Gaussian input, Z-matrix of N, CA and C with variables (Angstrom, degrees):
# hf/3-21g

backbone

0 1
 N
 C     1     B1
 C     2     B2     1     A1
 N     3     B3     2     A2     1     D1
 C     4     B4     3     A3     2     D2
 C     5     B5     4     A4     3     D3
 N     6     B6     5     A5     4     D4
 C     7     B7     6     A6     5     D5
 C     8     B8     7     A7     6     D6
 N     9     B9     8     A8     7     D7
 C    10    B10     9     A9     8     D8
 C    11    B11    10    A10     9     D9
 N    12    B12    11    A11    10    D10
 C    13    B13    12    A12    11    D11
 C    14    B14    13    A13    12    D12
 N    15    B15    14    A14    13    D13
 C    16    B16    15    A15    14    D14
 C    17    B17    16    A16    15    D15
 N    18    B18    17    A17    16    D16
 C    19    B19    18    A18    17    D17
 C    20    B20    19    A19    18    D18
 N    21    B21    20    A20    19    D19
 C    22    B22    21    A21    20    D20
 C    23    B23    22    A22    21    D21
 N    24    B24    23    A23    22    D22
 C    25    B25    24    A24    23    D23
 C    26    B26    25    A25    24    D24
 N    27    B27    26    A26    25    D25
 C    28    B28    27    A27    26    D26
 C    29    B29    28    A28    27    D27
 N    30    B30    29    A29    28    D28
 C    31    B31    30    A30    29    D29
 C    32    B32    31    A31    30    D30
 N    33    B33    32    A32    31    D31
 C    34    B34    33    A33    32    D32
 C    35    B35    34    A34    33    D33
 N    36    B36    35    A35    34    D34
 C    37    B37    36    A36    35    D35
 C    38    B38    37    A37    36    D36
 N    39    B39    38    A38    37    D37
 C    40    B40    39    A39    38    D38
 C    41    B41    40    A40    39    D39
 N    42    B42    41    A41    40    D40
 C    43    B43    42    A42    41    D41
 C    44    B44    43    A43    42    D42
 N    45    B45    44    A44    43    D43
 C    46    B46    45    A45    44    D44
 C    47    B47    46    A46    45    D45
 N    48    B48    47    A47    46    D46
 C    49    B49    48    A48    47    D47
 C    50    B50    49    A49    48    D48
 N    51    B51    50    A50    49    D49
 C    52    B52    51    A51    50    D50
 C    53    B53    52    A52    51    D51
 N    54    B54    53    A53    52    D52
 C    55    B55    54    A54    53    D53
 C    56    B56    55    A55    54    D54
 N    57    B57    56    A56    55    D55
 C    58    B58    57    A57    56    D56
 C    59    B59    58    A58    57    D57
 N    60    B60    59    A59    58    D58
 C    61    B61    60    A60    59    D59
 C    62    B62    61    A61    60    D60
 N    63    B63    62    A62    61    D61
 C    64    B64    63    A63    62    D62
 C    65    B65    64    A64    63    D63
 N    66    B66    65    A65    64    D64
 C    67    B67    66    A66    65    D65
 C    68    B68    67    A67    66    D66
 N    69    B69    68    A68    67    D67
 C    70    B70    69    A69    68    D68
 C    71    B71    70    A70    69    D69
 N    72    B72    71    A71    70    D70
 C    73    B73    72    A72    71    D71
 C    74    B74    73    A73    72    D72
 N    75    B75    74    A74    73    D73
 C    76    B76    75    A75    74    D74
 C    77    B77    76    A76    75    D75
 N    78    B78    77    A77    76    D76
 C    79    B79    78    A78    77    D77
 C    80    B80    79    A79    78    D78
 N    81    B81    80    A80    79    D79
 C    82    B82    81    A81    80    D80
 C    83    B83    82    A82    81    D81
 N    84    B84    83    A83    82    D82
 C    85    B85    84    A84    83    D83
 C    86    B86    85    A85    84    D84
 N    87    B87    86    A86    85    D85
 C    88    B88    87    A87    86    D86
 C    89    B89    88    A88    87    D87
 N    90    B90    89    A89    88    D88
 C    91    B91    90    A90    89    D89
 C    92    B92    91    A91    90    D90
 N    93    B93    92    A92    91    D91
 C    94    B94    93    A93    92    D92
 C    95    B95    94    A94    93    D93
 N    96    B96    95    A95    94    D94
 C    97    B97    96    A96    95    D95
 C    98    B98    97    A97    96    D96
 N    99    B99    98    A98    97    D97
 C   100   B100    99    A99    98    D98
 C   101   B101   100   A100    99    D99
 N   102   B102   101   A101   100   D100
 C   103   B103   102   A102   101   D101
 C   104   B104   103   A103   102   D102
 N   105   B105   104   A104   103   D103
 C   106   B106   105   A105   104   D104
 C   107   B107   106   A106   105   D105
 N   108   B108   107   A107   106   D106
 C   109   B109   108   A108   107   D107
 C   110   B110   109   A109   108   D108
 N   111   B111   110   A110   109   D109
 C   112   B112   111   A111   110   D110
 C   113   B113   112   A112   111   D111
 N   114   B114   113   A113   112   D112
 C   115   B115   114   A114   113   D113
 C   116   B116   115   A115   114   D114
 N   117   B117   116   A116   115   D115
 C   118   B118   117   A117   116   D116
 C   119   B119   118   A118   117   D117
 N   120   B120   119   A119   118   D118
 C   121   B121   120   A120   119   D119
 C   122   B122   121   A121   120   D120
 N   123   B123   122   A122   121   D121
 C   124   B124   123   A123   122   D122
 C   125   B125   124   A124   123   D123
 N   126   B126   125   A125   124   D124
 C   127   B127   126   A126   125   D125
 C   128   B128   127   A127   126   D126
 N   129   B129   128   A128   127   D127
 C   130   B130   129   A129   128   D128
 C   131   B131   130   A130   129   D129
 N   132   B132   131   A131   130   D130
 C   133   B133   132   A132   131   D131
 C   134   B134   133   A133   132   D132
 N   135   B135   134   A134   133   D133
 C   136   B136   135   A135   134   D134
 C   137   B137   136   A136   135   D135
 N   138   B138   137   A137   136   D136
 C   139   B139   138   A138   137   D137
 C   140   B140   139   A139   138   D138
 N   141   B141   140   A140   139   D139
 C   142   B142   141   A141   140   D140
 C   143   B143   142   A142   141   D141
 N   144   B144   143   A143   142   D142
 C   145   B145   144   A144   143   D143
 C   146   B146   145   A145   144   D144
 N   147   B147   146   A146   145   D145
 C   148   B148   147   A147   146   D146
 C   149   B149   148   A148   147   D147
 N   150   B150   149   A149   148   D148
 C   151   B151   150   A150   149   D149
 C   152   B152   151   A151   150   D150
 N   153   B153   152   A152   151   D151
 C   154   B154   153   A153   152   D152
 C   155   B155   154   A154   153   D153
 N   156   B156   155   A155   154   D154
 C   157   B157   156   A156   155   D155
 C   158   B158   157   A157   156   D156
 N   159   B159   158   A158   157   D157
 C   160   B160   159   A159   158   D158
 C   161   B161   160   A160   159   D159
 N   162   B162   161   A161   160   D160
 C   163   B163   162   A162   161   D161
 C   164   B164   163   A163   162   D162
 N   165   B165   164   A164   163   D163
 C   166   B166   165   A165   164   D164
 C   167   B167   166   A166   165   D165
 N   168   B168   167   A167   166   D166
 C   169   B169   168   A168   167   D167
 C   170   B170   169   A169   168   D168
 N   171   B171   170   A170   169   D169
 C   172   B172   171   A171   170   D170
 C   173   B173   172   A172   171   D171
 N   174   B174   173   A173   172   D172
 C   175   B175   174   A174   173   D173
 C   176   B176   175   A175   174   D174
 N   177   B177   176   A176   175   D175
 C   178   B178   177   A177   176   D176
 C   179   B179   178   A178   177   D177
 N   180   B180   179   A179   178   D178
 C   181   B181   180   A180   179   D179
 C   182   B182   181   A181   180   D180
 N   183   B183   182   A182   181   D181
 C   184   B184   183   A183   182   D182
 C   185   B185   184   A184   183   D183
 N   186   B186   185   A185   184   D184
 C   187   B187   186   A186   185   D185
 C   188   B188   187   A187   186   D186
 N   189   B189   188   A188   187   D187
 C   190   B190   189   A189   188   D188
 C   191   B191   190   A190   189   D189
 N   192   B192   191   A191   190   D190
 C   193   B193   192   A192   191   D191
 C   194   B194   193   A193   192   D192
 N   195   B195   194   A194   193   D193
 C   196   B196   195   A195   194   D194
 C   197   B197   196   A196   195   D195
 N   198   B198   197   A197   196   D196
 C   199   B199   198   A198   197   D197
 C   200   B200   199   A199   198   D198
 N   201   B201   200   A200   199   D199
 C   202   B202   201   A201   200   D200
 C   203   B203   202   A202   201   D201
 N   204   B204   203   A203   202   D202
 C   205   B205   204   A204   203   D203
 C   206   B206   205   A205   204   D204
 N   207   B207   206   A206   205   D205
 C   208   B208   207   A207   206   D206
 C   209   B209   208   A208   207   D207
 N   210   B210   209   A209   208   D208
 C   211   B211   210   A210   209   D209
 C   212   B212   211   A211   210   D210
 N   213   B213   212   A212   211   D211
 C   214   B214   213   A213   212   D212
 C   215   B215   214   A214   213   D213
 N   216   B216   215   A215   214   D214
 C   217   B217   216   A216   215   D215
 C   218   B218   217   A217   216   D216
 N   219   B219   218   A218   217   D217
 C   220   B220   219   A219   218   D218
 C   221   B221   220   A220   219   D219
 N   222   B222   221   A221   220   D220
 C   223   B223   222   A222   221   D221
 C   224   B224   223   A223   222   D222
 N   225   B225   224   A224   223   D223
 C   226   B226   225   A225   224   D224
 C   227   B227   226   A226   225   D225
 N   228   B228   227   A227   226   D226
 C   229   B229   228   A228   227   D227
 C   230   B230   229   A229   228   D228
 N   231   B231   230   A230   229   D229
 C   232   B232   231   A231   230   D230
 C   233   B233   232   A232   231   D231
 N   234   B234   233   A233   232   D232
 C   235   B235   234   A234   233   D233
 C   236   B236   235   A235   234   D234
 N   237   B237   236   A236   235   D235
 C   238   B238   237   A237   236   D236
 C   239   B239   238   A238   237   D237
 N   240   B240   239   A239   238   D238
 C   241   B241   240   A240   239   D239
 C   242   B242   241   A241   240   D240
 N   243   B243   242   A242   241   D241
 C   244   B244   243   A243   242   D242
 C   245   B245   244   A244   243   D243
 N   246   B246   245   A245   244   D244
 C   247   B247   246   A246   245   D245
 C   248   B248   247   A247   246   D246
 N   249   B249   248   A248   247   D247
 C   250   B250   249   A249   248   D248
 C   251   B251   250   A250   249   D249
 N   252   B252   251   A251   250   D250
 C   253   B253   252   A252   251   D251
 C   254   B254   253   A253   252   D252
 N   255   B255   254   A254   253   D253
 C   256   B256   255   A255   254   D254
 C   257   B257   256   A256   255   D255
 N   258   B258   257   A257   256   D256
 C   259   B259   258   A258   257   D257
 C   260   B260   259   A259   258   D258
 N   261   B261   260   A260   259   D259
 C   262   B262   261   A261   260   D260
 C   263   B263   262   A262   261   D261
 N   264   B264   263   A263   262   D262
 C   265   B265   264   A264   263   D263
 C   266   B266   265   A265   264   D264
 N   267   B267   266   A266   265   D265
 C   268   B268   267   A267   266   D266
 C   269   B269   268   A268   267   D267
 N   270   B270   269   A269   268   D268
 C   271   B271   270   A270   269   D269
 C   272   B272   271   A271   270   D270
 N   273   B273   272   A272   271   D271
 C   274   B274   273   A273   272   D272
 C   275   B275   274   A274   273   D273
 N   276   B276   275   A275   274   D274
 C   277   B277   276   A276   275   D275
 C   278   B278   277   A277   276   D276
 N   279   B279   278   A278   277   D277
 C   280   B280   279   A279   278   D278
 C   281   B281   280   A280   279   D279
 N   282   B282   281   A281   280   D280
 C   283   B283   282   A282   281   D281
 C   284   B284   283   A283   282   D282
 N   285   B285   284   A284   283   D283
 C   286   B286   285   A285   284   D284
 C   287   B287   286   A286   285   D285
 N   288   B288   287   A287   286   D286
 C   289   B289   288   A288   287   D287
 C   290   B290   289   A289   288   D288
 N   291   B291   290   A290   289   D289
 C   292   B292   291   A291   290   D290
 C   293   B293   292   A292   291   D291
 N   294   B294   293   A293   292   D292
 C   295   B295   294   A294   293   D293
 C   296   B296   295   A295   294   D294
 N   297   B297   296   A296   295   D295
 C   298   B298   297   A297   296   D296
 C   299   B299   298   A298   297   D297
 N   300   B300   299   A299   298   D298
 C   301   B301   300   A300   299   D299
 C   302   B302   301   A301   300   D300
 N   303   B303   302   A302   301   D301
 C   304   B304   303   A303   302   D302
 C   305   B305   304   A304   303   D303
 N   306   B306   305   A305   304   D304
 C   307   B307   306   A306   305   D305
 C   308   B308   307   A307   306   D306
 N   309   B309   308   A308   307   D307
 C   310   B310   309   A309   308   D308
 C   311   B311   310   A310   309   D309
 N   312   B312   311   A311   310   D310
 C   313   B313   312   A312   311   D311
 C   314   B314   313   A313   312   D312
 N   315   B315   314   A314   313   D313
 C   316   B316   315   A315   314   D314
 C   317   B317   316   A316   315   D315
 N   318   B318   317   A317   316   D316
 C   319   B319   318   A318   317   D317
 C   320   B320   319   A319   318   D318
 N   321   B321   320   A320   319   D319
 C   322   B322   321   A321   320   D320
 C   323   B323   322   A322   321   D321
 N   324   B324   323   A323   322   D322
 C   325   B325   324   A324   323   D323
 C   326   B326   325   A325   324   D324
 N   327   B327   326   A326   325   D325
 C   328   B328   327   A327   326   D326
 C   329   B329   328   A328   327   D327

   B1=1.5026
   B2=1.5326
   B3=1.2645
   B4=1.4676
   B5=1.5064
   B6=1.3654
   B7=1.4410
   B8=1.5135
   B9=1.2779
   B10=1.4617
   B11=1.5694
   B12=1.2651
   B13=1.4615
   B14=1.5400
   B15=1.3331
   B16=1.4541
   B17=1.5599
   B18=1.3082
   B19=1.4200
   B20=1.5187
   B21=1.3154
   B22=1.4774
   B23=1.5490
   B24=1.3787
   B25=1.4138
   B26=1.5137
   B27=1.3031
   B28=1.4800
   B29=1.5272
   B30=1.3349
   B31=1.4537
   B32=1.4860
   B33=1.3438
   B34=1.4506
   B35=1.5351
   B36=1.2941
   B37=1.4347
   B38=1.5461
   B39=1.3051
   B40=1.4496
   B41=1.5266
   B42=1.3494
   B43=1.4887
   B44=1.4428
   B45=1.3521
   B46=1.4776
   B47=1.5490
   B48=1.2997
   B49=1.4649
   B50=1.5387
   B51=1.3622
   B52=1.4721
   B53=1.5166
   B54=1.3308
   B55=1.4718
   B56=1.5351
   B57=1.3196
   B58=1.4616
   B59=1.5503
   B60=1.3270
   B61=1.4925
   B62=1.5512
   B63=1.3149
   B64=1.4563
   B65=1.5426
   B66=1.2604
   B67=1.4621
   B68=1.5159
   B69=1.3380
   B70=1.4480
   B71=1.5465
   B72=1.3472
   B73=1.4534
   B74=1.5555
   B75=1.3461
   B76=1.4807
   B77=1.5384
   B78=1.3558
   B79=1.4290
   B80=1.5408
   B81=1.2712
   B82=1.4887
   B83=1.5660
   B84=1.3002
   B85=1.3998
   B86=1.5206
   B87=1.3658
   B88=1.4818
   B89=1.5465
   B90=1.3186
   B91=1.4531
   B92=1.5209
   B93=1.2963
   B94=1.4746
   B95=1.5005
   B96=1.3414
   B97=1.4913
   B98=1.4851
   B99=1.3607
   B100=1.4928
   B101=1.4905
   B102=1.3481
   B103=1.4718
   B104=1.5196
   B105=1.3466
   B106=1.4342
   B107=1.5232
   B108=1.3342
   B109=1.4566
   B110=1.5458
   B111=1.3295
   B112=1.4622
   B113=1.5061
   B114=1.3416
   B115=1.4806
   B116=1.5103
   B117=1.3447
   B118=1.4664
   B119=1.5368
   B120=1.3842
   B121=1.4496
   B122=1.5084
   B123=1.3132
   B124=1.5199
   B125=1.5514
   B126=1.2795
   B127=1.4478
   B128=1.4942
   B129=1.3893
   B130=1.4561
   B131=1.5376
   B132=1.3432
   B133=1.5009
   B134=1.4894
   B135=1.3302
   B136=1.4693
   B137=1.5133
   B138=1.2945
   B139=1.4684
   B140=1.5587
   B141=1.3502
   B142=1.4321
   B143=1.5611
   B144=1.2441
   B145=1.4899
   B146=1.4953
   B147=1.3527
   B148=1.4595
   B149=1.5561
   B150=1.3157
   B151=1.4343
   B152=1.5342
   B153=1.3416
   B154=1.4530
   B155=1.5134
   B156=1.3387
   B157=1.4814
   B158=1.5229
   B159=1.3182
   B160=1.4486
   B161=1.5446
   B162=1.2879
   B163=1.4817
   B164=1.5415
   B165=1.3010
   B166=1.4697
   B167=1.5159
   B168=1.3511
   B169=1.4336
   B170=1.5400
   B171=1.3432
   B172=1.4808
   B173=1.5145
   B174=1.3483
   B175=1.4801
   B176=1.5357
   B177=1.3059
   B178=1.5229
   B179=1.5144
   B180=1.3470
   B181=1.4704
   B182=1.5547
   B183=1.3313
   B184=1.4726
   B185=1.5255
   B186=1.3252
   B187=1.4528
   B188=1.4947
   B189=1.2932
   B190=1.4913
   B191=1.5551
   B192=1.3051
   B193=1.4337
   B194=1.5872
   B195=1.2878
   B196=1.4810
   B197=1.5334
   B198=1.2908
   B199=1.5231
   B200=1.5282
   B201=1.3326
   B202=1.4389
   B203=1.5188
   B204=1.3250
   B205=1.4823
   B206=1.4899
   B207=1.3697
   B208=1.4143
   B209=1.5155
   B210=1.2956
   B211=1.4425
   B212=1.5297
   B213=1.3076
   B214=1.4291
   B215=1.5131
   B216=1.3355
   B217=1.4614
   B218=1.5197
   B219=1.3138
   B220=1.4733
   B221=1.5221
   B222=1.3271
   B223=1.4596
   B224=1.5062
   B225=1.3251
   B226=1.4636
   B227=1.5214
   B228=1.3774
   B229=1.4365
   B230=1.5041
   B231=1.3004
   B232=1.4700
   B233=1.5307
   B234=1.3902
   B235=1.4129
   B236=1.5456
   B237=1.3012
   B238=1.3902
   B239=1.5366
   B240=1.3192
   B241=1.4908
   B242=1.5314
   B243=1.3075
   B244=1.4669
   B245=1.5080
   B246=1.3315
   B247=1.4340
   B248=1.5197
   B249=1.3566
   B250=1.4589
   B251=1.5006
   B252=1.3456
   B253=1.4467
   B254=1.5247
   B255=1.3148
   B256=1.4831
   B257=1.5670
   B258=1.3064
   B259=1.4489
   B260=1.5061
   B261=1.3406
   B262=1.4817
   B263=1.4854
   B264=1.3468
   B265=1.4528
   B266=1.4808
   B267=1.3479
   B268=1.4820
   B269=1.5090
   B270=1.2858
   B271=1.4529
   B272=1.4695
   B273=1.3517
   B274=1.4512
   B275=1.5417
   B276=1.3102
   B277=1.5124
   B278=1.5031
   B279=1.3275
   B280=1.4316
   B281=1.5015
   B282=1.3293
   B283=1.4323
   B284=1.5195
   B285=1.2981
   B286=1.4930
   B287=1.5219
   B288=1.3119
   B289=1.4569
   B290=1.4995
   B291=1.3079
   B292=1.4194
   B293=1.5554
   B294=1.3252
   B295=1.4603
   B296=1.4804
   B297=1.3370
   B298=1.4890
   B299=1.5043
   B300=1.3185
   B301=1.4611
   B302=1.5251
   B303=1.3404
   B304=1.4625
   B305=1.5186
   B306=1.3141
   B307=1.4177
   B308=1.5364
   B309=1.2923
   B310=1.4933
   B311=1.5167
   B312=1.3454
   B313=1.4433
   B314=1.5177
   B315=1.3431
   B316=1.4661
   B317=1.5470
   B318=1.3277
   B319=1.4381
   B320=1.5366
   B321=1.2700
   B322=1.5054
   B323=1.5059
   B324=1.4160
   B325=1.4559
   B326=1.5285
   B327=1.3698
   B328=1.4617
   B329=1.5042
   A1=110.51
   A2=116.00
   A3=122.36
   A4=107.71
   A5=115.88
   A6=122.22
   A7=114.19
   A8=116.85
   A9=123.10
   A10=107.80
   A11=118.66
   A12=123.10
   A13=106.27
   A14=117.71
   A15=122.25
   A16=107.86
   A17=115.89
   A18=120.39
   A19=113.59
   A20=116.58
   A21=119.49
   A22=109.64
   A23=116.46
   A24=122.76
   A25=110.44
   A26=117.09
   A27=122.59
   A28=112.06
   A29=115.87
   A30=120.01
   A31=113.81
   A32=119.85
   A33=121.51
   A34=107.66
   A35=118.93
   A36=119.64
   A37=111.21
   A38=115.64
   A39=122.81
   A40=114.74
   A41=115.09
   A42=117.32
   A43=113.84
   A44=119.05
   A45=121.61
   A46=110.64
   A47=117.11
   A48=121.83
   A49=109.25
   A50=116.44
   A51=118.31
   A52=112.32
   A53=116.44
   A54=120.04
   A55=114.80
   A56=114.18
   A57=119.04
   A58=109.93
   A59=116.69
   A60=119.23
   A61=110.97
   A62=115.66
   A63=118.57
   A64=110.42
   A65=117.82
   A66=121.57
   A67=110.09
   A68=117.63
   A69=120.20
   A70=110.36
   A71=117.16
   A72=122.77
   A73=109.45
   A74=115.35
   A75=117.94
   A76=112.87
   A77=116.73
   A78=122.50
   A79=108.63
   A80=115.53
   A81=120.67
   A82=112.97
   A83=115.58
   A84=118.61
   A85=113.29
   A86=116.02
   A87=119.58
   A88=110.20
   A89=116.35
   A90=121.12
   A91=110.40
   A92=117.17
   A93=122.60
   A94=109.67
   A95=119.75
   A96=122.45
   A97=114.05
   A98=116.75
   A99=117.95
   A100=112.86
   A101=115.89
   A102=119.61
   A103=113.20
   A104=114.86
   A105=123.17
   A106=106.94
   A107=115.84
   A108=119.30
   A109=108.45
   A110=115.04
   A111=118.92
   A112=110.40
   A113=114.23
   A114=122.69
   A115=106.25
   A116=117.89
   A117=121.88
   A118=110.05
   A119=119.04
   A120=121.46
   A121=111.85
   A122=117.95
   A123=119.42
   A124=107.30
   A125=117.22
   A126=122.02
   A127=114.44
   A128=112.84
   A129=121.37
   A130=107.48
   A131=116.95
   A132=118.73
   A133=114.48
   A134=117.88
   A135=120.70
   A136=108.04
   A137=116.12
   A138=118.01
   A139=110.64
   A140=114.36
   A141=116.41
   A142=110.35
   A143=115.73
   A144=123.27
   A145=108.89
   A146=117.40
   A147=123.39
   A148=106.82
   A149=116.92
   A150=119.06
   A151=112.52
   A152=119.62
   A153=122.03
   A154=114.74
   A155=117.85
   A156=117.42
   A157=109.70
   A158=119.64
   A159=119.93
   A160=110.72
   A161=115.90
   A162=122.20
   A163=108.11
   A164=117.79
   A165=122.84
   A166=110.67
   A167=116.76
   A168=120.81
   A169=113.97
   A170=112.96
   A171=120.51
   A172=107.91
   A173=116.86
   A174=120.61
   A175=112.52
   A176=116.54
   A177=118.90
   A178=111.35
   A179=115.49
   A180=118.80
   A181=110.72
   A182=115.12
   A183=119.90
   A184=109.58
   A185=119.05
   A186=121.67
   A187=112.39
   A188=117.11
   A189=120.86
   A190=108.46
   A191=117.63
   A192=122.38
   A193=106.13
   A194=118.41
   A195=121.42
   A196=112.75
   A197=114.99
   A198=122.17
   A199=107.42
   A200=118.45
   A201=122.75
   A202=113.98
   A203=117.87
   A204=121.25
   A205=110.00
   A206=120.25
   A207=125.46
   A208=111.02
   A209=116.61
   A210=123.71
   A211=112.15
   A212=117.84
   A213=123.02
   A214=111.14
   A215=116.24
   A216=123.21
   A217=109.84
   A218=115.61
   A219=119.49
   A220=107.41
   A221=115.29
   A222=120.95
   A223=110.04
   A224=115.51
   A225=121.62
   A226=110.31
   A227=115.41
   A228=119.70
   A229=111.74
   A230=115.40
   A231=123.60
   A232=114.36
   A233=117.63
   A234=119.71
   A235=110.43
   A236=120.09
   A237=122.10
   A238=113.83
   A239=114.87
   A240=120.93
   A241=112.63
   A242=116.78
   A243=123.49
   A244=111.58
   A245=118.39
   A246=120.06
   A247=109.57
   A248=119.36
   A249=121.69
   A250=112.18
   A251=118.53
   A252=122.03
   A253=112.52
   A254=115.60
   A255=120.35
   A256=108.78
   A257=116.53
   A258=119.61
   A259=111.54
   A260=116.47
   A261=120.28
   A262=109.25
   A263=119.44
   A264=120.92
   A265=111.76
   A266=115.76
   A267=119.41
   A268=111.15
   A269=118.97
   A270=123.61
   A271=109.72
   A272=117.76
   A273=122.49
   A274=109.36
   A275=116.55
   A276=120.27
   A277=110.36
   A278=117.10
   A279=118.87
   A280=112.76
   A281=118.21
   A282=120.91
   A283=115.42
   A284=115.82
   A285=120.39
   A286=114.69
   A287=119.24
   A288=121.51
   A289=108.89
   A290=117.66
   A291=125.68
   A292=106.74
   A293=119.09
   A294=122.09
   A295=110.61
   A296=116.95
   A297=122.92
   A298=107.58
   A299=113.94
   A300=120.07
   A301=106.10
   A302=116.86
   A303=122.15
   A304=109.66
   A305=118.67
   A306=121.80
   A307=112.12
   A308=117.26
   A309=120.58
   A310=109.03
   A311=114.45
   A312=122.25
   A313=104.81
   A314=112.56
   A315=117.91
   A316=108.96
   A317=115.73
   A318=118.55
   A319=112.36
   A320=117.84
   A321=120.30
   A322=112.14
   A323=116.28
   A324=119.22
   A325=112.68
   A326=116.25
   A327=117.41
   A328=110.62
   D1=132.43
   D2=176.31
   D3=-114.28
   D4=122.51
   D5=-176.34
   D6=-111.26
   D7=135.07
   D8=176.40
   D9=-103.09
   D10=127.70
   D11=179.45
   D12=-92.40
   D13=117.83
   D14=178.04
   D15=-105.09
   D16=124.13
   D17=177.21
   D18=-147.67
   D19=152.82
   D20=179.73
   D21=-66.37
   D22=134.01
   D23=-178.83
   D24=-120.81
   D25=-50.30
   D26=-176.44
   D27=-62.95
   D28=141.64
   D29=174.88
   D30=81.03
   D31=15.09
   D32=178.20
   D33=-142.86
   D34=161.59
   D35=178.75
   D36=-61.87
   D37=129.71
   D38=-174.91
   D39=-58.31
   D40=-36.23
   D41=176.13
   D42=-67.23
   D43=-32.39
   D44=175.78
   D45=-67.53
   D46=-41.14
   D47=177.83
   D48=-63.58
   D49=-44.74
   D50=179.87
   D51=-63.93
   D52=-37.81
   D53=175.05
   D54=-61.90
   D55=-40.81
   D56=176.74
   D57=-66.97
   D58=-43.80
   D59=178.25
   D60=-59.91
   D61=-43.69
   D62=-179.82
   D63=-64.52
   D64=-40.58
   D65=-179.60
   D66=-64.61
   D67=-47.68
   D68=-178.86
   D69=-63.10
   D70=-39.11
   D71=178.00
   D72=-59.99
   D73=-47.23
   D74=-179.98
   D75=-60.20
   D76=-41.31
   D77=178.97
   D78=-58.40
   D79=-50.85
   D80=-178.19
   D81=-64.99
   D82=-37.64
   D83=178.41
   D84=-69.04
   D85=-31.26
   D86=175.57
   D87=-73.70
   D88=-36.20
   D89=-176.19
   D90=-76.98
   D91=-38.70
   D92=179.91
   D93=-124.19
   D94=75.93
   D95=-175.45
   D96=-62.30
   D97=-23.97
   D98=179.70
   D99=-83.86
   D100=-12.65
   D101=-175.33
   D102=-88.04
   D103=174.44
   D104=176.04
   D105=-113.41
   D106=140.13
   D107=179.99
   D108=-130.53
   D109=130.29
   D110=177.93
   D111=-127.76
   D112=151.18
   D113=179.60
   D114=-122.87
   D115=163.05
   D116=177.60
   D117=-54.86
   D118=-31.22
   D119=-178.06
   D120=-78.12
   D121=-14.25
   D122=171.68
   D123=-79.18
   D124=-32.27
   D125=-176.63
   D126=-75.98
   D127=-47.46
   D128=177.88
   D129=-131.27
   D130=84.27
   D131=-178.30
   D132=-60.63
   D133=-38.79
   D134=177.22
   D135=-135.16
   D136=112.74
   D137=-178.10
   D138=-57.43
   D139=149.22
   D140=-176.65
   D141=-70.88
   D142=163.34
   D143=178.36
   D144=-81.24
   D145=97.74
   D146=179.60
   D147=-155.94
   D148=166.93
   D149=175.63
   D150=-50.24
   D151=147.12
   D152=-175.64
   D153=-55.00
   D154=-40.49
   D155=-177.42
   D156=-70.26
   D157=-32.52
   D158=178.02
   D159=-76.75
   D160=-33.23
   D161=177.88
   D162=-62.63
   D163=-48.08
   D164=178.38
   D165=-57.09
   D166=-49.91
   D167=-179.28
   D168=-60.85
   D169=-39.33
   D170=178.76
   D171=-62.48
   D172=-51.28
   D173=-177.23
   D174=-63.32
   D175=-44.14
   D176=177.80
   D177=-61.69
   D178=-39.33
   D179=-179.58
   D180=-62.21
   D181=-45.47
   D182=179.06
   D183=-65.69
   D184=-40.96
   D185=178.67
   D186=-61.58
   D187=-45.85
   D188=-178.96
   D189=-64.53
   D190=-41.92
   D191=178.73
   D192=-56.65
   D193=-48.49
   D194=179.31
   D195=-64.34
   D196=-41.49
   D197=-179.47
   D198=-55.42
   D199=-43.51
   D200=-176.47
   D201=-66.74
   D202=-6.14
   D203=176.18
   D204=-98.11
   D205=0.81
   D206=-175.36
   D207=-102.09
   D208=161.47
   D209=172.47
   D210=-105.76
   D211=-11.07
   D212=-174.61
   D213=-145.29
   D214=145.63
   D215=174.74
   D216=-127.33
   D217=135.93
   D218=175.81
   D219=-111.59
   D220=122.00
   D221=-179.19
   D222=-95.09
   D223=119.88
   D224=-179.11
   D225=-81.51
   D226=161.35
   D227=177.57
   D228=-51.79
   D229=142.00
   D230=177.82
   D231=85.54
   D232=7.29
   D233=-174.49
   D234=-65.14
   D235=-31.29
   D236=-177.77
   D237=-66.16
   D238=-19.19
   D239=-179.91
   D240=-93.14
   D241=0.26
   D242=-177.39
   D243=-111.56
   D244=123.21
   D245=-179.15
   D246=-66.58
   D247=-35.97
   D248=177.64
   D249=-64.28
   D250=-44.40
   D251=175.15
   D252=-61.71
   D253=-41.36
   D254=179.78
   D255=-61.85
   D256=-41.68
   D257=176.86
   D258=-62.40
   D259=-46.54
   D260=-179.23
   D261=-62.83
   D262=-37.81
   D263=178.49
   D264=-64.55
   D265=-43.90
   D266=-179.62
   D267=-62.75
   D268=-38.64
   D269=178.78
   D270=-66.63
   D271=-40.19
   D272=179.58
   D273=-63.76
   D274=-39.65
   D275=176.54
   D276=-63.58
   D277=-50.44
   D278=-176.56
   D279=-60.78
   D280=-36.52
   D281=-179.10
   D282=-93.42
   D283=6.54
   D284=172.55
   D285=72.04
   D286=30.37
   D287=175.29
   D288=-73.87
   D289=151.48
   D290=171.76
   D291=-69.87
   D292=129.78
   D293=-178.85
   D294=-114.43
   D295=130.67
   D296=172.59
   D297=-116.25
   D298=150.98
   D299=-178.42
   D300=-122.36
   D301=112.92
   D302=178.64
   D303=-82.37
   D304=130.37
   D305=-179.23
   D306=-85.28
   D307=-25.18
   D308=175.39
   D309=-165.44
   D310=156.05
   D311=175.27
   D312=-130.81
   D313=121.70
   D314=178.82
   D315=-93.92
   D316=98.97
   D317=-175.86
   D318=-75.11
   D319=-13.30
   D320=178.08
   D321=-86.34
   D322=-25.11
   D323=-171.83
   D324=-79.59
   D325=-19.80
   D326=-174.75
   D327=-108.68

């Protein structure tokens, strides 16, 4: 099983989003040790230097490309408030991925 972690990134401190992504990844790796887990930060660790609207489009394109290699998506808290997460969720539904909804991620515990 290959899992994509979907979480809100835009509009919040990037280090906070990275910590949440790392925590969610650790949880899934412990739960499914044989599986592979990827986050948006694994796909695009450092966004390219370009105007913000082009940077967003570039990152979303790469994320969706990676999502389509997965069989599972984990939706982190707040996903319904994120256009990017909503798009990832819709794509997961269309392509029949297994979808999990995480109720919380404790970034301090891991």
